[in-house]
N, C-alpha and C positions, 0 to 999 in steps of 0.2 A: 929449288923445285920450279920448273917451268910448266905453266898450264897450256894444254892444247885447247884452243878456243872451239874447235869442232866438238870436242868432248864436253866442254862447258855449255855450249849451245844445246847439245843433246840433253844434258841434265836439266837446264832451265826449262826447256819445252816440256820434258817429261814431268817436271815438278808442277808446271801450270796445268797440264792435262790430267795428271795422276792416272795416266793410261799410256802404256808404251806404244800400242797400236796407233792411237790418234796422234801421239807425238811424232811417231815415225812418218805418218802421212803428212803432217805439217812440215816436216823437214825434207820430205821427198826422198826418203831412204826406206829400206826394208826394216821391219821390226828387229830382225837379227842384227843388222848393222848398228841400229841405235843401241841395242842391248850391249853390243861389244864396246862401243864408245864409252858408255856409262861404266861398264865393267873395268875398262882400262883406267878411267878416272878414279874409281873407287880403289883400285889397286895402287895407284900412285899416292892417293891420300891416306891409304892404310885404314879405311873405314867403309862401312856400308852406308849408302845414302838413301836407299829405298828398302822397303819391306813389302812383301806380297800381302795383298788384302783382297781375298775373294776374286772378283773380276778385274780388279785394278791394282794399284800400288799406293803406298803411303810413304811419306818422308820419315826417315828416322830422326832422332834428335840431332845427330850430326848433319843430316841433310837439311833440316830446318835452319841450322846455324849457317850453313854454307850458302843458302839460296840468295840472300840479299847481296853478299859480296860477289857472288857469281854473276848476278844481274848487273852489278856495277862494272865488273871487269868486262863483261860482254858488251855493254853499252860503250865503254871507253874504246874497246877494240873496233866496234862498228864505226864510231865517230872518227877514229884515226884513219880507217880505210876511206871514209867519205871525204876527208880533207884532201886525199890524193886523187880519188876517183872524180872529184869535181866540186870545188868549193862553191861554185856559182850555181849549183843545181837548185831548182825550185824547192820551196818549203811544201812538203807533202802534208795536206790537211784532210782529215776525214771528218764528215759531219753525220750526225744522226738526229732522229726526231723529225723526219722529212715532212710530215704533215704540218709542222709548225715552221717550216721554211727557214732553216738555220742560215742558208746562204744570204738572206737579206742582211743579216748582221755583218757578215764578211764583206759584202759588197759596199756597205756603208763605210767600213773601216778602210778597205783598200783604196777607196776614192780619196782618202786623206793621206795615204802612204804609197806614192807611186813606185817606190823602190821595191815594194813587196812583189815577189813572183810566187804565186801559189799554184799548186797542182792539186785539184780537188778530187776527192774520192767519197764514197758513200758507205758508212758503216751501218750494219743492221741495227745495232744497239750498243749500249755502254760496254757490256762484257766483250763484244767483238772489237770495239775500239781499243780497250785496254790491252787485249791480246796483241793487236797489231802494233801498238806503241812499244810494248815490251819486246816484241820480236824485231823491232827496227824497221817494220814495213812502212810506217808513217812517222812523221815528226811531231805532229800536234793534232788534237781532235777538238771539235766544238759540238757541244750539246748540253743537255741537262745531266748533271752528275748527282749521285746519291750513294750512301754507304751500302756495302763496303767497297773501298777502292783498293786495288792491288798495291803492295809495297813497291817502291821505286818509281812512283808517279807523283808529279806535282800538279797543282791546279790553281786557277785564278778565276774568281767571279767577274764577269765583264758586263752583264746586262740583266736587269730585272724588268720583265715585260708584262704589263697588265693583260689579262685575258677576258674575253667576252663569252657569254653564253650564245650558242647558236641553236635554234629550234625551229620547228615547223610554224608557218604562219597561222596554222590552225591549233597550235598549242594554247591551252587556257591562259598562259602568261605572256603570249606573244605581243600583246598590245601595250605592255608595261614599258615606260621609258627607261627604267633601270630595274634590276633585280638584286635582292640579297641572296647569297648562295643557299641559305637555308630554305628559301621558297621553292627550291628545286628538289627537295627531298622526296617528294611523291612522284617525280618524273623518272624516266628510265635513262640512265647515263649510257650513251652509245659510244663505244670505244673502237678505235681502228686496230683491233687485234685483241689478244688475251690480256685482260686487265692486270694480271699479276706481273706482266712485263712492262706495264705502263705506270711507272711510279707516281707521276704527278696526278693523273686521273684517279688512281686508286686512293692516294692520300686525300684528295678532294672529297671523294665519296665517303671515306671514313670520317673525315673531320665534320662534314655537314650533314651526315645522316642519310645519304642517298642509298636506299636499300636495294632498289632494282637496278641491276647493271647487266649490260649485254655487249657483245662485241661482234665485229665482222672481220672479213678478210681485207687487208690493206691493199686496195687497188688504186690508190691515189686520192688526192684531196677532193676532186670534183665528185667522184663516185661516193666517197664517204659522206660528204655533205648532202648529196641527193638522197642517201639513205636516211639521214636525219630529217630532211624536209618531208619525206613521205609519211612519217608517223607522227601524229599529234601528241604523243606521249614522250618522245625522245628529246634529248638535248646532248650537246657536247661543248667543249671549250676550245677556243682558238685565240691566238694573239690579237689584241685589239686593233692594231694598225696593219695587220696582214691583209693584202688585197684578196678578196674572196671571188671565186668564179661566179658567174651569173647563173644561179640556181633558182628556178621558179619555186616560190613558196617557202623560201628560206629567210629567216629573220635573225638578226644579230642584236643582242641586247647587252649593254654594259653591266658589269657586276660591281656592287658597292657594299660597304658595311659588312664584311671587309671586301676589298678588291684582291682577288688571287693574283699572285705574281709568278710568272714562269722564269726560272733562273737559267741563264746561259753561261757556261763556263768554258774556258780553255783547259785542256788537259795535255800533259807532255811527260816524257820520260826524264826523270831527274838526271842531271849530268849532261844533257844534250848540249852540244856546242855549235849547232847550226846558227849562223849569225842572224838569219832572218827571224828566228824565234823571238829574240829580244825585240826586234823591230815590230813584230806583230803584237806582242804584249803591250809595248809602249803605245802603238797606234790605237789599240783597243782602249787603253786607259785614257788617252786623249779624247777619243770620240765619246767615251762614257761621261767625261766631264762636260763636253760641249752639249751633248744631247740629254744630259741628266738621267743617264741609264740606271744609275745605282741608287736612286732615291727610294727610301723605304721608311714608312711610318707604321710602327707596330699597332698603333691605335686605329689605323685606317686600312692597313694591308694585311694579307695573309700570305706567308711564305713558308712552304714546307722546309724542314731542317736540311741543312747542307753539311757535308763532311768537313770537319775542321782538323782532324788529327794529323793529316799529312799536307795540309794546305801550305803553300809557300809561294812567294813571288819570285819570278825568274829574274836572276841577277845579271844575266848576260855574261 
Protein backbone atom coordinates (compact mmCIF):
# COMPACT_ATOMS: atom_id res chain seq x y z
CA UNK A 1 0.00 0.00 0.00
CA UNK A 2 1.63 3.27 -1.17
CA UNK A 3 0.52 6.49 0.49
CA UNK A 4 -0.15 9.56 -1.64
CA UNK A 5 1.48 12.38 0.35
CA UNK A 6 -0.93 14.98 -1.07
CA UNK A 7 -3.75 12.97 0.48
CA UNK A 8 -1.86 12.58 3.76
CA UNK A 9 -1.19 16.33 3.87
CA UNK A 10 -4.87 17.03 3.31
CA UNK A 11 -5.78 14.66 6.15
CA UNK A 12 -3.24 16.17 8.59
CA UNK A 13 -4.35 19.75 7.92
CA UNK A 14 -8.02 18.80 8.24
CA UNK A 15 -7.24 16.97 11.50
CA UNK A 16 -5.50 20.09 12.87
CA UNK A 17 -8.30 22.46 11.89
CA UNK A 18 -11.24 20.05 12.34
CA UNK A 19 -12.86 22.08 9.58
CA UNK A 20 -12.60 21.23 5.87
CA UNK A 21 -13.07 24.84 4.72
CA UNK A 22 -10.21 26.22 6.80
CA UNK A 23 -7.96 23.26 5.92
CA UNK A 24 -8.65 23.79 2.22
CA UNK A 25 -7.71 27.46 2.60
CA UNK A 26 -4.46 26.51 4.34
CA UNK A 27 -3.67 24.10 1.52
CA UNK A 28 -4.65 26.54 -1.23
CA UNK A 29 -7.26 24.24 -2.83
CA UNK A 30 -11.04 24.18 -2.97
CA UNK A 31 -12.98 22.42 -0.24
CA UNK A 32 -14.23 19.96 -2.87
CA UNK A 33 -10.67 19.08 -3.88
CA UNK A 34 -9.65 18.56 -0.26
CA UNK A 35 -12.70 16.34 0.38
CA UNK A 36 -11.82 14.23 -2.67
CA UNK A 37 -8.25 13.71 -1.48
CA UNK A 38 -9.42 12.61 1.95
CA UNK A 39 -12.10 10.41 0.40
CA UNK A 40 -9.50 8.64 -1.76
CA UNK A 41 -7.27 8.15 1.30
CA UNK A 42 -10.17 6.69 3.29
CA UNK A 43 -11.01 4.41 0.37
CA UNK A 44 -7.44 3.12 0.18
CA UNK A 45 -7.27 2.57 3.95
CA UNK A 46 -10.70 0.99 4.02
CA UNK A 47 -11.97 3.10 6.90
CA UNK A 48 -13.51 6.46 7.74
CA UNK A 49 -11.12 9.00 9.23
CA UNK A 50 -13.62 11.80 9.93
CA UNK A 51 -17.18 12.13 11.12
CA UNK A 52 -19.44 15.14 10.65
CA UNK A 53 -20.12 17.19 13.79
CA UNK A 54 -22.41 20.19 13.33
CA UNK A 55 -20.40 22.96 11.64
CA UNK A 56 -17.14 21.00 11.62
CA UNK A 57 -15.74 17.51 11.69
CA UNK A 58 -14.21 15.19 14.27
CA UNK A 59 -11.73 12.36 14.01
CA UNK A 60 -12.98 8.80 14.22
CA UNK A 61 -11.09 6.31 16.38
CA UNK A 62 -9.19 5.16 13.28
CA UNK A 63 -8.49 8.79 12.41
CA UNK A 64 -6.98 9.45 15.83
CA UNK A 65 -4.77 6.36 15.52
CA UNK A 66 -3.66 7.38 12.03
CA UNK A 67 -2.82 11.02 12.87
CA UNK A 68 0.58 10.68 14.57
CA UNK A 69 2.00 8.18 12.01
CA UNK A 70 0.64 10.42 9.23
CA UNK A 71 2.44 13.43 10.69
CA UNK A 72 5.69 11.48 10.92
CA UNK A 73 5.35 10.25 7.34
CA UNK A 74 4.63 13.77 6.11
CA UNK A 75 7.59 15.21 8.03
CA UNK A 76 9.90 12.54 6.59
CA UNK A 77 8.62 13.29 3.09
CA UNK A 78 9.17 17.04 3.53
CA UNK A 79 12.66 16.50 4.91
CA UNK A 80 13.56 14.20 2.02
CA UNK A 81 12.48 16.85 -0.48
CA UNK A 82 14.37 19.54 1.45
CA UNK A 83 17.65 17.61 1.20
CA UNK A 84 17.38 17.69 -2.60
CA UNK A 85 15.91 21.20 -2.86
CA UNK A 86 18.81 22.69 -0.94
CA UNK A 87 20.76 21.21 1.96
CA UNK A 88 22.33 24.58 2.66
CA UNK A 89 19.14 26.56 3.09
CA UNK A 90 18.86 28.76 6.21
CA UNK A 91 17.17 27.50 9.35
CA UNK A 92 13.70 29.08 9.35
CA UNK A 93 12.99 30.39 12.85
CA UNK A 94 9.74 31.90 14.10
CA UNK A 95 9.59 33.96 17.28
CA UNK A 96 6.66 35.12 19.34
CA UNK A 97 6.20 37.16 22.51
CA UNK A 98 7.40 40.25 20.65
CA UNK A 99 7.07 42.71 23.53
CA UNK A 100 9.61 40.61 25.45
CA UNK A 101 12.07 40.81 22.53
CA UNK A 102 12.87 37.14 21.84
CA UNK A 103 15.44 38.06 19.18
CA UNK A 104 17.78 39.32 21.96
CA UNK A 105 18.37 35.70 22.92
CA UNK A 106 18.93 34.59 19.33
CA UNK A 107 21.39 37.41 18.71
CA UNK A 108 23.41 36.40 21.74
CA UNK A 109 23.48 32.78 20.60
CA UNK A 110 24.30 33.43 16.95
CA UNK A 111 27.24 35.58 18.01
CA UNK A 112 28.75 32.39 19.43
CA UNK A 113 27.93 30.20 16.40
CA UNK A 114 28.98 31.90 13.18
CA UNK A 115 27.98 28.87 11.06
CA UNK A 116 24.32 29.44 11.91
CA UNK A 117 22.27 30.94 9.08
CA UNK A 118 18.85 31.93 10.34
CA UNK A 119 15.84 33.20 8.45
CA UNK A 120 13.65 34.98 10.99
CA UNK A 121 9.88 35.19 10.91
CA UNK A 122 7.27 36.34 13.40
CA UNK A 123 4.52 34.11 14.77
CA UNK A 124 1.51 35.71 16.39
CA UNK A 125 1.35 33.20 19.25
CA UNK A 126 2.17 29.65 20.32
CA UNK A 127 -0.74 27.97 18.46
CA UNK A 128 0.31 29.74 15.25
CA UNK A 129 3.92 28.61 15.70
CA UNK A 130 2.86 25.00 16.33
CA UNK A 131 0.72 24.96 13.19
CA UNK A 132 3.59 26.37 11.11
CA UNK A 133 5.98 23.73 12.47
CA UNK A 134 3.64 20.84 11.79
CA UNK A 135 2.98 22.11 8.26
CA UNK A 136 6.72 22.39 7.59
CA UNK A 137 6.54 26.15 6.99
CA UNK A 138 9.28 26.74 9.60
CA UNK A 139 12.00 24.60 11.18
CA UNK A 140 12.10 25.87 14.76
CA UNK A 141 10.34 28.41 16.96
CA UNK A 142 11.41 30.42 20.01
CA UNK A 143 9.12 31.72 22.72
CA UNK A 144 7.39 30.78 25.95
CA UNK A 145 5.62 27.43 25.73
CA UNK A 146 2.84 26.08 27.93
CA UNK A 147 0.47 23.11 27.81
CA UNK A 148 -1.03 21.68 25.76
CA UNK A 149 1.53 21.15 22.99
CA UNK A 150 0.60 19.39 19.76
CA UNK A 151 1.84 15.81 19.33
CA UNK A 152 4.84 15.55 17.06
CA UNK A 153 6.73 18.48 18.60
CA UNK A 154 9.85 18.49 20.77
CA UNK A 155 11.09 21.31 22.95
CA UNK A 156 14.01 22.43 25.08
CA UNK A 157 14.19 25.09 27.77
CA UNK A 158 17.08 27.45 27.00
CA UNK A 159 16.67 30.52 29.22
CA UNK A 160 15.01 31.61 32.46
CA UNK A 161 14.86 35.40 32.51
CA UNK A 162 13.97 37.48 35.60
CA UNK A 163 11.26 40.10 35.05
CA UNK A 164 10.80 43.55 36.58
CA UNK A 165 7.64 45.48 37.29
CA UNK A 166 7.11 48.60 35.17
CA UNK A 167 4.77 51.28 36.52
CA UNK A 168 4.05 54.97 36.48
CA UNK A 169 6.38 57.27 38.41
CA UNK A 170 3.18 58.41 40.18
CA UNK A 171 2.27 54.89 41.30
CA UNK A 172 2.22 54.63 45.14
CA UNK A 173 4.98 51.97 44.99
CA UNK A 174 7.18 53.70 42.41
CA UNK A 175 9.79 54.86 44.93
CA UNK A 176 10.43 51.38 46.35
CA UNK A 177 13.90 49.91 45.52
CA UNK A 178 12.38 46.44 45.10
CA UNK A 179 8.88 45.00 45.24
CA UNK A 180 7.40 41.68 46.26
CA UNK A 181 4.83 40.47 43.69
CA UNK A 182 2.12 40.37 46.35
CA UNK A 183 2.50 44.13 46.87
CA UNK A 184 0.99 44.64 43.42
CA UNK A 185 -2.27 42.86 44.17
CA UNK A 186 -4.22 46.12 44.50
CA UNK A 187 -2.84 47.56 41.25
CA UNK A 188 -4.17 47.03 37.73
CA UNK A 189 -2.24 44.55 35.61
CA UNK A 190 -2.01 46.11 32.14
CA UNK A 191 -1.64 43.54 29.37
CA UNK A 192 -0.72 43.98 25.67
CA UNK A 193 -3.82 42.13 24.48
CA UNK A 194 -6.43 39.71 25.79
CA UNK A 195 -5.16 38.21 29.04
CA UNK A 196 -6.49 34.73 28.25
CA UNK A 197 -3.97 34.59 25.39
CA UNK A 198 -1.05 35.76 27.58
CA UNK A 199 -0.30 32.76 29.75
CA UNK A 200 2.57 34.22 31.80
CA UNK A 201 0.75 37.41 32.84
CA UNK A 202 -2.46 35.49 33.57
CA UNK A 203 -0.62 32.99 35.77
CA UNK A 204 1.18 35.82 37.57
CA UNK A 205 -2.12 37.55 38.33
CA UNK A 206 -3.70 34.31 39.56
CA UNK A 207 -0.71 33.33 41.71
CA UNK A 208 -0.26 36.69 43.45
CA UNK A 209 -3.90 37.72 43.76
CA UNK A 210 -4.00 40.60 41.30
CA UNK A 211 -7.73 41.09 40.93
CA UNK A 212 -7.91 44.03 38.52
CA UNK A 213 -6.69 43.22 35.03
CA UNK A 214 -7.08 45.06 31.77
CA UNK A 215 -5.64 44.96 28.29
CA UNK A 216 -4.95 47.11 25.28
CA UNK A 217 -4.26 46.63 21.58
CA UNK A 218 -0.67 45.55 20.87
CA UNK A 219 0.83 48.50 18.98
CA UNK A 220 4.41 47.86 20.04
CA UNK A 221 6.51 48.17 23.17
CA UNK A 222 6.81 51.98 23.25
CA UNK A 223 3.05 52.50 22.93
CA UNK A 224 2.34 49.82 25.54
CA UNK A 225 4.75 51.27 28.10
CA UNK A 226 3.44 54.79 27.51
CA UNK A 227 -0.01 53.47 28.43
CA UNK A 228 1.42 52.06 31.66
CA UNK A 229 3.18 55.34 32.49
CA UNK A 230 0.01 57.40 32.00
CA UNK A 231 -1.96 55.72 34.80
CA UNK A 232 -0.76 55.70 38.45
CA UNK A 233 -2.67 52.46 39.13
CA UNK A 234 -1.26 50.29 36.33
CA UNK A 235 1.74 47.98 36.15
CA UNK A 236 3.09 45.29 33.86
CA UNK A 237 6.09 42.96 33.61
CA UNK A 238 9.13 43.09 31.32
CA UNK A 239 12.46 41.19 31.25
CA UNK A 240 14.93 42.73 33.68
CA UNK A 241 17.78 43.29 31.21
CA UNK A 242 15.70 44.32 28.20
CA UNK A 243 16.55 47.85 27.02
CA UNK A 244 13.45 50.03 27.47
CA UNK A 245 12.49 52.97 25.29
CA UNK A 246 12.80 56.41 26.85
CA UNK A 247 9.26 56.88 28.18
CA UNK A 248 8.71 59.92 30.43
CA UNK A 249 7.23 58.96 33.79
CA UNK A 250 8.03 55.23 33.53
CA UNK A 251 9.68 53.42 36.43
CA UNK A 252 11.17 49.89 36.42
CA UNK A 253 11.45 48.09 39.77
CA UNK A 254 13.02 44.64 40.41
CA UNK A 255 10.72 41.95 41.82
CA UNK A 256 11.95 39.79 44.72
CA UNK A 257 10.69 37.18 47.18
CA UNK A 258 10.02 35.55 44.77
CA UNK A 259 11.52 36.75 41.50
CA UNK A 260 9.28 35.74 38.56
CA UNK A 261 11.15 34.02 35.73
CA UNK A 262 10.09 34.12 32.08
CA UNK A 263 11.00 30.85 30.35
CA UNK A 264 12.28 30.85 26.75
CA UNK A 265 12.20 27.54 24.88
CA UNK A 266 13.00 26.18 21.45
CA UNK A 267 10.25 24.20 19.76
CA UNK A 268 10.64 21.96 16.69
CA UNK A 269 8.98 19.15 14.77
CA UNK A 270 10.28 15.79 15.97
CA UNK A 271 12.17 13.91 13.27
CA UNK A 272 13.50 17.10 11.65
CA UNK A 273 16.80 16.47 9.89
CA UNK A 274 17.90 20.05 9.21
CA UNK A 275 21.59 20.03 10.21
CA UNK A 276 21.48 23.53 11.68
CA UNK A 277 18.80 22.56 14.20
CA UNK A 278 21.37 20.57 16.17
CA UNK A 279 23.85 23.46 15.79
CA UNK A 280 21.29 25.91 17.20
CA UNK A 281 20.33 23.75 20.18
CA UNK A 282 24.00 23.14 20.98
CA UNK A 283 24.78 26.87 20.72
CA UNK A 284 21.87 27.67 23.05
CA UNK A 285 23.10 25.11 25.58
CA UNK A 286 26.60 26.59 25.42
CA UNK A 287 25.40 30.15 25.92
CA UNK A 288 23.10 29.05 28.76
CA UNK A 289 26.13 27.62 30.54
CA UNK A 290 28.29 30.70 29.99
CA UNK A 291 25.60 33.22 30.92
CA UNK A 292 23.95 31.10 33.66
CA UNK A 293 20.61 31.32 31.91
CA UNK A 294 19.08 28.27 33.57
CA UNK A 295 19.73 29.05 37.23
CA UNK A 296 16.62 28.45 39.32
CA UNK A 297 16.14 28.40 43.08
CA UNK A 298 12.59 27.43 44.13
CA UNK A 299 13.07 29.20 47.47
CA UNK A 300 13.86 32.46 45.71
CA UNK A 301 12.21 32.30 42.27
CA UNK A 302 8.73 31.76 40.83
CA UNK A 303 8.42 29.79 37.61
CA UNK A 304 5.05 28.86 36.10
CA UNK A 305 4.76 25.19 35.12
CA UNK A 306 6.34 23.98 31.89
CA UNK A 307 5.10 21.09 29.72
CA UNK A 308 7.13 17.95 30.34
CA UNK A 309 5.13 15.16 28.72
CA UNK A 310 6.74 15.58 25.28
CA UNK A 311 9.98 17.33 26.21
CA UNK A 312 13.04 15.91 24.56
CA UNK A 313 16.54 16.97 23.64
CA UNK A 314 17.36 17.13 19.94
CA UNK A 315 19.83 14.40 19.21
CA UNK A 316 20.89 15.63 15.78
